[in-house]
C-alpha positions in Angstrom: -50.8 -19.4 -73.1 -48.8 -18.8 -76.3 -50.4 -16.4 -78.7 -51.2 -17.4 -82.3 -48.2 -15.4 -83.5 -45.9 -17.3 -81.1 -47.3 -20.7 -82.2 -46.9 -19.8 -85.8 -43.3 -18.8 -85.3 -42.6 -22.1 -83.5 -44.1 -24.1 -86.4 -42.1 -22.1 -88.9 -38.9 -22.6 -87.0 -39.4 -26.4 -86.6 -40.1 -26.7 -90.3 -37.0 -24.7 -91.3 -34.8 -26.8 -89.0 -36.1 -30.0 -90.5 -35.5 -28.7 -94.0 -31.9 -28.0 -93.1 -31.2 -31.6 -91.9 -28.6 -33.5 -94.0 -30.3 -35.9 -96.4 -28.7 -38.9 -94.7 -30.7 -38.1 -91.5 -34.0 -38.2 -93.2 -35.8 -41.5 -93.4 -34.9 -43.2 -96.7 -37.4 -45.3 -98.6 -37.0 -49.1 -98.3 -35.5 -49.8 -101.7 -33.4 -52.9 -102.2 -29.9 -52.2 -103.7 -28.9 -54.1 -106.8 -26.8 -57.2 -106.1 -23.8 -57.7 -108.4 -22.3 -61.2 -108.8 -19.0 -61.7 -110.6 -18.1 -64.9 -112.4 -14.5 -65.4 -113.2 -14.0 -67.9 -116.0 -10.9 -69.1 -117.9 -12.0 -66.9 -120.8 -12.7 -63.8 -118.8 -15.1 -62.2 -116.2 -18.9 -61.8 -116.4 -20.8 -59.5 -114.1 -24.5 -60.3 -113.3 -27.0 -57.9 -111.8 -29.4 -60.0 -109.7 -33.0 -58.8 -109.6 -34.2 -59.6 -106.1 -37.1 -57.2 -106.4 -39.0 -58.8 -109.3 -37.7 -62.4 -108.9 -37.1 -62.7 -105.1 -37.4 -66.5 -104.8 -35.0 -67.2 -107.7 -32.6 -64.5 -106.7 -32.4 -65.8 -103.1 -31.8 -69.4 -104.3 -29.0 -68.2 -106.7 -27.3 -66.2 -104.1 -27.2 -69.2 -101.7 -25.3 -71.1 -104.3 -22.9 -68.2 -104.9 -22.3 -67.6 -101.2 -21.8 -71.3 -100.6 -19.1 -71.4 -103.3 -21.0 -74.0 -105.3 -20.0 -72.4 -108.7 -16.3 -72.3 -107.8 -14.7 -75.1 -109.8 -17.9 -75.5 -111.9 -18.1 -75.4 -115.6 -20.0 -73.8 -118.6 -20.7 -76.9 -120.5 -23.3 -75.9 -123.1 -23.3 -73.4 -125.9 -26.4 -73.3 -128.2 -26.1 -71.5 -131.5 -27.6 -71.9 -135.0 -24.8 -74.2 -136.4 -25.0 -76.8 -133.5 -28.5 -76.7 -132.1 -30.2 -80.0 -131.5 -33.6 -78.4 -132.0 -34.6 -76.6 -135.2 -38.3 -76.3 -134.4 -37.7 -73.6 -131.8 -34.1 -72.4 -131.8 -32.5 -70.4 -129.0 -29.0 -69.1 -128.3 -27.6 -69.5 -124.7 -24.7 -70.7 -122.7 -25.3 -72.8 -119.6 -23.5 -72.9 -116.2 -23.2 -75.8 -113.8 -21.9 -76.0 -110.2 -18.9 -78.0 -109.2 -19.9 -81.7 -109.7 -18.4 -82.6 -106.4 -21.0 -80.5 -104.7 -24.0 -82.1 -106.4 -25.2 -83.9 -103.3 -25.2 -80.7 -101.4 -27.7 -78.9 -103.6 -30.7 -77.1 -102.1 -34.3 -78.3 -102.9 -35.8 -77.2 -106.2 -37.6 -73.9 -106.2 -41.0 -72.8 -107.6 -40.8 -71.2 -111.1 -41.3 -67.4 -111.1 -42.9 -67.0 -114.5 -42.1 -64.1 -116.7 -45.8 -63.0 -117.0 -45.7 -62.5 -113.3 -42.2 -60.9 -112.8 -42.3 -58.8 -115.9 -38.8 -59.9 -116.8 -38.0 -61.0 -120.3 -35.5 -63.2 -122.1 -33.8 -60.2 -123.8 -30.2 -60.1 -124.8 -28.0 -60.7 -121.7 -30.8 -62.1 -119.5 -29.9 -64.6 -116.9 -32.4 -67.5 -116.5 -32.8 -70.7 -114.6 -32.5 -74.0 -116.4 -35.1 -76.6 -115.7 -36.9 -79.7 -116.9 -40.4 -79.7 -115.5 -41.9 -76.6 -113.7 -40.7 -76.1 -110.1 -37.6 -78.3 -110.8 -34.8 -75.6 -111.0 -31.9 -75.9 -108.6 -28.5 -74.4 -109.6 -28.0 -74.6 -113.3 -28.7 -71.4 -115.2 -28.3 -69.8 -118.7 -27.2 -66.5 -120.2 -29.2 -65.5 -123.3 -27.6 -64.2 -126.4 -30.0 -62.1 -128.5 -33.7 -61.7 -127.6 -35.3 -65.1 -127.0 -39.1 -64.6 -126.5 -39.8 -68.3 -127.0 -38.2 -68.8 -123.5 -40.8 -66.5 -121.9 -44.1 -67.7 -120.5 -46.3 -68.8 -123.3 -43.3 -69.5 -125.5 -42.7 -72.7 -127.4 -39.2 -73.7 -126.2 -40.6 -75.8 -123.4 -43.6 -77.9 -124.3 -45.5 -76.9 -121.1 -45.5 -73.3 -122.1 -44.4 -72.1 -118.7 -41.2 -70.6 -119.9 -38.1 -70.1 -117.7 -37.4 -67.9 -114.8 -35.4 -64.7 -115.5 -33.7 -63.3 -112.4 -31.0 -61.0 -113.6 -29.0 -59.6 -116.5 -25.4 -59.3 -117.6 -24.1 -55.8 -117.0 -20.4 -56.4 -118.1 -18.7 -59.2 -120.0 -21.1 -59.9 -122.9 -18.0 -60.1 -125.0 -16.9 -63.0 -122.8 -20.3 -64.6 -123.1 -20.1 -64.5 -126.9 -16.5 -65.9 -126.8 -17.8 -68.8 -124.8 -20.7 -69.4 -127.1 -18.3 -69.5 -130.1 -16.0 -72.0 -128.4 -15.6 -75.5 -129.9 -18.5 -78.0 -129.3 -18.7 -81.7 -130.0 -21.1 -84.6 -129.6 -19.8 -86.5 -126.6 -21.2 -84.4 -123.8 -24.5 -84.3 -122.0 -26.0 -81.9 -124.5 -25.0 -83.7 -127.7 -23.7 -81.3 -130.4 -24.3 -78.4 -128.0 -21.8 -79.6 -125.5 -18.7 -77.5 -125.1 -15.5 -79.5 -125.7 -13.7 -78.9 -123.5 -16.1 -77.2 -121.0 -15.1 -73.7 -119.9 -14.0 -73.7 -116.3 -15.5 -71.3 -113.7 -12.7 -70.2 -111.5 -14.9 -68.5 -108.9 -18.1 -66.6 -108.3 -18.7 -64.0 -105.7 -20.7 -60.9 -104.7 -19.1 -57.6 -105.5 
């Protein structure tokens, strides 16, 4: 039988060999890598980091539309700012994206709202957030926030039900393009009244980087 000294030497040798293993061979923690989605518009490119860790349902839904090319040929048709807002009781500043109208019948079912008090994500400058009417009604339309907009969070007053909107990512490049779009001409003939972009800004394509 091996002596205590031999056993100790074997344990020391095994530990030393393990320590010398390349980092890539050691078991890595199960951490989701950030997903980056690029939107190429006629006014420039916007890169969005999608947060699939904190808002998994919303992120998965959004990526289905991206991978299905629904946003290709879509538009940004709304720009809300102080000089054109239709609501002065609770003002916000956003631009809003829509899928290609021809794909409207192919939309996926609405998803449950992932409230900001659960996800911990906030409507800070550059946040990306699902548009909706009633809770659990969001499909494909989404907004990018300009400036901090806490009234869009859970408990905020922008929506009368107080449930807020679901944040699922943030802009990591192209906020200058976002602001250029927000400052573009608006009129009163579109779906959002004086907040309607005239003409809408075309989305050339959207894809995962």
